[in-house]
C-alpha positions, 0 to 999 in steps of 0.5 A: 808436465810441460816445461817451465817457460823462460821467466827472466824475460819481458812480460807479454801483453797478456801478463801486463794486463793481468798485472794491471788488473791485480794492482787495481784489485789490491789498490782497492783493498785500501778503500775496503780496509779503511771502511772495515777498520771503523768497526773491526780490529786488525786481526779480525779483519785479516781473519775475515779477509782470508776466511771469506776468500777461502769460502768463495774459492772452496765453493768455486773450484768444484764447479770448475772440475777442480779439487784440493789435493789431499797429500801431505806434500801439497798441504805443507806447501800451502801452509808455507805459502799461506804463512809467507804470503798472508798470515805474516805480512797481513798481520805485520802490515795491519799492526804497523798501520796502527802506528804509522801513516798509510803513505809511509807503509805503502812506500815501505811495502813498495820495497818488495821488488828490491828485496825480490831482486836480491832474493832471486839473485841468490836463490835462483839460477834463472832470475839473476840481478841485471843492471836494468832490473836494479835500476828499474827497482830503484827508480820505481821506489823513488817514483812511489815516494814522490807520488805519495809525498816526501812529507810521510818521512817526517815521522821516520824513526819515531815508530821504528818497530812499526816501520820494521814490521812493514819492511818485514812484510815486504821481505816476507812477500819476496820470499813468498813469491820465490816459494810459490814457484814450486806449485807449477813444478808440482802441477797444481793449478793457480785456482787450486793454489790460491784456494789452498793458500787462503784455506791454510792462512785461515787456520793460522790466523784464526787463533791469533784473532781469537786470542788478541781481538776477542771478536765475540765481544764486538758489536755487530758491524753495519751493512757498509762494513760487511760490504767492505769485508765482502769486497776485500775477501772476494775481489782483493783476495780470492780473485786477486790471488788467482791472478797472482799465481797465474802471473807467478807461473809464467812471468816469474818472481821479480816481474810479479812483485812489480805490482807493489809499484802499481798498487799506489797508482791504482789507489790514487787513480781510483780515488780520483775517479770514484771519490773525485779526489784531485791529482797533484803535480807530484803524483803525475811525476811519480807515475811517470817515474814508475812508468820509466821503472817498469820500462827499464825492468821490461827491457824492450824499450831500451833494446829498441833505443839501442838498435836505433842508435846503432 
């Protein structure tokens, strides 16, 4: 097995490109979710999302000459990753969003890098907290807040359980990114890891959807809803998680979770480009702050400025 590359480092241009693509795929999931929730209850949507991705990926990997492992160790890891990265956070977020506005949910979800910096500092030897990383995470969180609008905090505290649910999802994502590092050490390809994760997630979410939503009693959704389900399953889950595990294998845990800063940017830009929504000054300011945060965490710009000043 090849040696694990140094991951407490600036990302390469290829890794940044994958991170931007991942943010666009996950940013688009807000649109797909809005359409699908008009006819589907939350847990049924989560089930269709992971089950659809599982079908697509399980049909794809044999065409690439790959197959799922059959040993217990790999499947225990798949179920652990599926629990931390899909089942728990997806269910917490969709339940939370039935009680709080999506803007507040996005800000609470954007705390993921902050929790990740803390988790990796205490549980890894090579991704310790640095001043640049901590400063960048705080600036990025401020940027997300400014971009989405401080008005979303008007209801802060009124629905504390829903807010704690979304924060719990962010913490779960942080531990998932740490947990997922094992797949590279195990020699499991990113495509296979993504397939195993969503397959395990489907098996875990299925009983929840059946018990809570009783999907057999629902009316048949329309074409637009099924198109949204296909989009969120194929693009925002299947393809997105292939990129997710590729980035995790090479760029590290903290770098990967920076995508939560970029997701609101992608969602807002997609709204402007596709739906002709207007961008406000605060959104440009928020994006500028997020850019500063990413530059601080990346570190290369700061080093160049120090060299020039020296």
